[in-house]
C-alpha positions as CSV (number, residue, x, y, z in Angstrom):
1,X,0.0,-0.2,0.2
2,X,1.3,3.4,-0.9
3,X,0.0,6.3,1.0
4,X,0.6,10.2,0.5
5,X,1.4,12.0,3.7
6,X,-0.4,15.6,4.2
7,X,0.8,18.8,6.6
8,X,-2.7,18.1,8.5
9,X,-2.1,14.8,9.7
10,X,1.8,15.2,10.3
11,X,1.0,17.9,12.2
12,X,-2.0,16.1,14.3
13,X,0.9,13.3,15.2
14,X,2.9,15.5,16.7
15,X,0.5,17.9,18.6
16,X,-1.2,16.1,21.7
17,X,-3.4,19.2,21.9
18,X,-4.8,18.8,18.1
19,X,-8.3,17.5,17.8
20,X,-7.0,15.0,15.4
21,X,-4.2,13.8,17.4
22,X,-5.8,10.5,18.7
23,X,-7.2,9.5,15.7
24,X,-3.6,10.2,13.8
25,X,-1.9,8.4,16.5
26,X,-3.9,5.5,16.3
27,X,-3.6,5.2,12.3
28,X,0.1,5.8,12.6
29,X,0.8,3.2,15.4
30,X,-1.1,0.7,13.4
31,X,0.5,1.0,10.1
32,X,4.2,1.0,11.9
33,X,3.8,-2.7,12.4
34,X,3.8,-3.5,8.6
35,X,4.6,0.1,7.1
36,X,3.1,1.0,3.9
37,X,4.9,3.1,1.6
38,X,4.7,6.8,2.6
39,X,5.2,9.3,0.1
40,X,4.9,13.0,0.5
41,X,6.8,15.8,-1.3
42,X,9.2,18.7,-0.6
43,X,6.3,20.9,-0.4
44,X,4.7,19.1,2.3
45,X,7.8,19.0,4.2
46,X,8.4,22.7,3.8
47,X,4.9,23.6,5.0
48,X,4.9,21.1,7.8
49,X,8.3,22.2,9.1
50,X,6.9,25.8,9.1
51,X,4.0,25.0,10.9
52,X,5.7,22.9,13.8
53,X,8.7,25.2,14.2
54,X,6.0,28.3,14.6
55,X,3.7,26.3,16.8
56,X,5.6,23.6,18.8
57,X,9.4,24.5,18.7
58,X,12.6,23.2,17.5
59,X,12.6,20.0,19.8
60,X,9.3,19.4,17.8
61,X,11.2,19.9,14.3
62,X,14.1,17.7,15.5
63,X,11.8,14.5,16.8
64,X,10.2,15.1,13.1
65,X,13.2,15.1,11.0
66,X,14.8,12.2,13.3
67,X,11.8,10.0,13.8
68,X,9.1,10.8,10.8
69,X,11.1,11.9,7.7
70,X,13.5,8.9,7.2
71,X,10.0,6.8,6.7
72,X,9.5,9.0,3.9
73,X,9.8,8.6,0.0
74,X,10.2,12.3,-0.8
75,X,9.3,13.6,-4.3
76,X,10.9,16.4,-5.1
77,X,8.7,19.4,-7.1
78,X,10.2,20.0,-10.5
79,X,9.5,23.0,-12.5
80,X,6.5,21.1,-14.7
81,X,4.9,19.9,-11.5
82,X,5.0,23.1,-10.0
83,X,3.6,24.9,-13.4
84,X,0.8,22.1,-13.2
85,X,-0.2,22.9,-9.6
86,X,-0.1,26.9,-10.2
87,X,-2.4,26.3,-13.2
88,X,-4.9,24.3,-11.1
89,X,-4.8,26.6,-8.3
90,X,-5.5,29.4,-10.9
91,X,-8.3,27.5,-13.0
92,X,-9.9,26.5,-9.7
93,X,-10.1,30.3,-8.2
94,X,-10.3,28.9,-4.7
95,X,-8.8,30.8,-1.6
96,X,-9.3,27.6,0.3
97,X,-7.1,25.3,-1.3
98,X,-3.4,26.1,-1.1
99,X,-0.7,25.7,-3.7
100,X,1.1,23.0,-1.6
101,X,-2.1,20.9,-1.9
102,X,-3.1,21.4,-5.6
103,X,1.0,20.2,-5.9
104,X,0.2,16.9,-3.8
105,X,-3.0,16.3,-5.8
106,X,-1.1,16.8,-9.1
107,X,1.9,14.4,-7.8
108,X,-0.8,12.0,-6.0
109,X,-2.3,11.5,-9.7
110,X,1.2,11.2,-11.5
111,X,2.3,8.4,-9.3
112,X,-1.1,6.7,-9.2
113,X,-1.4,7.3,-5.7
114,X,-5.3,6.8,-4.6
115,X,-5.1,7.2,-0.5
116,X,-4.0,10.1,1.6
117,X,-3.2,10.2,5.4
118,X,-4.8,13.5,5.8
119,X,-7.7,15.5,7.9
120,X,-8.0,17.9,4.7
121,X,-11.3,17.5,3.1
122,X,-9.9,18.8,0.2
123,X,-8.4,15.5,-0.8
124,X,-11.8,13.6,-0.5
125,X,-13.4,16.7,-2.8
126,X,-10.6,15.8,-5.5
127,X,-11.4,12.0,-5.3
128,X,-8.9,10.6,-3.0
129,X,-9.3,7.9,-0.4
130,X,-8.5,9.6,3.0
131,X,-7.4,8.1,6.1
132,X,-7.9,7.7,9.1
133,X,-11.6,8.0,7.7
134,X,-14.5,9.5,9.4
């Protein structure tokens, strides 16, 4: 199984006060017994690190970098993927979906990934299976 990991899920794993923390932790711990292939982009990593640094501090960044990031297959966004995501962002004319999210959707489609570990409803709107689910 290949699972795309999103910032919303990564943050929920690290912040015990996040409303999705327990659900994220239960899913994550279940997967670690037989880990799927976790995929994310460098854009998701950048967004996650900025959010974690601002809200949780440097020790949380260290934990994230040392314990979680090594489990991910990181796809680096190239100019073509960036341009495609930017086109989708502009065509959609929606302020509530970020460039990082459009990049994630485009990357998932290109790689044939159908499942995302996320709490962002936009992934389901785009037709992806969302875990841990509701």
